[in-house]
C-alpha positions as CSV (number, residue, x, y, z in Angstrom):
1,M,0.0,0.0,0.0
2,K,2.9,2.3,0.8
3,K,4.4,1.8,-2.7
4,V,1.1,2.7,-4.3
5,F,0.7,5.9,-2.3
6,I,4.3,6.9,-3.2
7,S,3.7,6.2,-6.9
8,V,0.5,8.2,-6.9
9,V,2.1,11.1,-5.1
10,A,5.1,11.0,-7.5
11,V,2.9,10.9,-10.7
12,T,0.7,13.7,-9.4
13,S,3.8,15.8,-8.6
14,V,5.3,15.3,-12.0
15,C,2.0,16.1,-13.7
16,L,1.5,19.2,-11.6
17,F,5.1,20.3,-12.3
18,F,4.7,20.0,-16.1
19,T,1.2,21.7,-16.0
20,I,2.7,24.7,-14.2
21,A,5.9,24.8,-16.3
22,C,4.0,24.6,-19.6
23,S,1.3,27.1,-18.7
24,S,3.8,29.8,-17.6
25,D,5.9,29.5,-20.8
26,K,3.0,29.1,-23.1
27,P,2.8,31.8,-25.7
28,S,-0.4,33.8,-25.7
29,K,-3.1,32.6,-28.0
30,P,-3.1,34.4,-31.4
31,E,-5.8,37.0,-31.9
32,K,-8.8,35.9,-34.0
33,A,-10.6,37.8,-36.6
34,T,-13.7,39.5,-35.5
35,E,-16.9,40.6,-37.2
36,V,-15.8,44.1,-36.5
37,G,-12.5,43.5,-38.4
38,G,-14.5,42.0,-41.3
39,A,-16.9,44.9,-41.5
40,L,-14.0,47.4,-41.4
41,F,-12.2,45.5,-44.1
42,K,-15.2,45.6,-46.3
43,Q,-15.6,49.3,-45.6
44,H,-12.0,50.4,-46.2
45,C,-10.2,47.6,-48.1
46,A,-12.4,45.3,-50.0
47,L,-12.7,47.5,-53.1
48,C,-9.0,47.1,-53.9
49,H,-8.5,43.8,-52.1
50,P,-11.5,41.6,-53.0
51,D,-11.1,38.1,-51.6
52,G,-7.6,39.1,-50.5
53,K,-6.4,39.9,-54.0
54,N,-4.9,43.2,-55.1
55,V,-6.5,44.9,-58.1
56,I,-3.7,47.5,-58.5
57,R,-0.6,45.4,-57.8
58,K,-1.5,41.8,-58.5
59,E,1.7,40.5,-56.8
60,K,0.9,42.1,-53.5
61,T,-2.1,40.1,-52.3
62,L,-3.1,39.7,-48.7
63,Y,-2.4,36.0,-48.7
64,R,0.2,34.9,-46.1
65,Q,2.7,33.8,-48.7
66,D,2.8,37.2,-50.4
67,L,2.7,39.1,-47.1
68,E,5.7,37.2,-45.8
69,V,7.6,37.8,-49.1
70,N,7.1,41.5,-48.4
71,G,8.1,41.2,-44.7
72,I,4.6,41.4,-43.3
73,E,3.9,38.7,-40.6
74,T,2.2,40.4,-37.6
75,P,-0.7,42.8,-37.1
76,E,1.9,45.5,-36.3
77,D,3.4,45.0,-39.8
78,I,0.0,45.5,-41.4
79,I,-0.7,48.6,-39.3
80,K,2.7,50.1,-40.5
81,V,1.6,49.6,-44.1
82,L,-1.8,51.1,-43.4
83,R,-0.1,54.1,-41.8
84,N,2.6,54.5,-44.5
85,P,1.6,52.6,-47.6
86,G,3.5,52.2,-50.9
87,P,2.4,53.6,-54.3
88,G,-1.2,53.0,-55.2
89,M,-2.6,52.5,-51.7
90,R,-4.6,55.1,-49.7
91,K,-3.0,56.2,-46.5
92,F,-4.9,55.4,-43.3
93,D,-3.3,57.7,-40.7
94,E,-4.4,58.0,-37.1
95,N,-6.9,60.8,-38.1
96,T,-8.5,58.5,-40.7
97,M,-8.5,55.2,-38.8
98,S,-8.1,54.6,-35.0
99,D,-5.3,52.2,-33.8
100,E,-8.1,49.9,-32.6
101,D,-9.7,49.7,-36.0
102,A,-6.4,49.3,-37.7
103,R,-5.6,46.3,-35.4
104,E,-9.1,44.8,-36.1
105,I,-8.4,44.9,-39.8
106,A,-4.8,43.6,-39.4
107,V,-6.0,40.6,-37.4
108,Y,-8.8,40.0,-39.8
109,V,-6.4,39.9,-42.7
110,L,-4.0,37.5,-41.0
111,D,-6.7,35.2,-39.9
112,T,-8.8,35.2,-43.1
113,F,-6.3,35.1,-46.0
114,K,-4.1,32.1,-45.3
């Protein structure tokens, strides 16, 4: 009986240790696209980026593979482009679009066009 008790305590301790260790080092869950992000995308972006494509510069789609080629991997990267775009894209500065709305769009793009 003593061996069973020691085994149970040992297994429980190991499980508890790994649960605590993994949960504290676990990266935060990525943000998910919201309805707000989708609505803002439709309002501000969909005309030039229907279905994630690009009607002006065909090689610069919103699909992950093309974004990564252009050094865009995070919501912050997309927000930088919104704030200071290249030729052919309208500028969405802080007076035109809030930081919160820009983030909603960025998360929507990364979560939708994979």
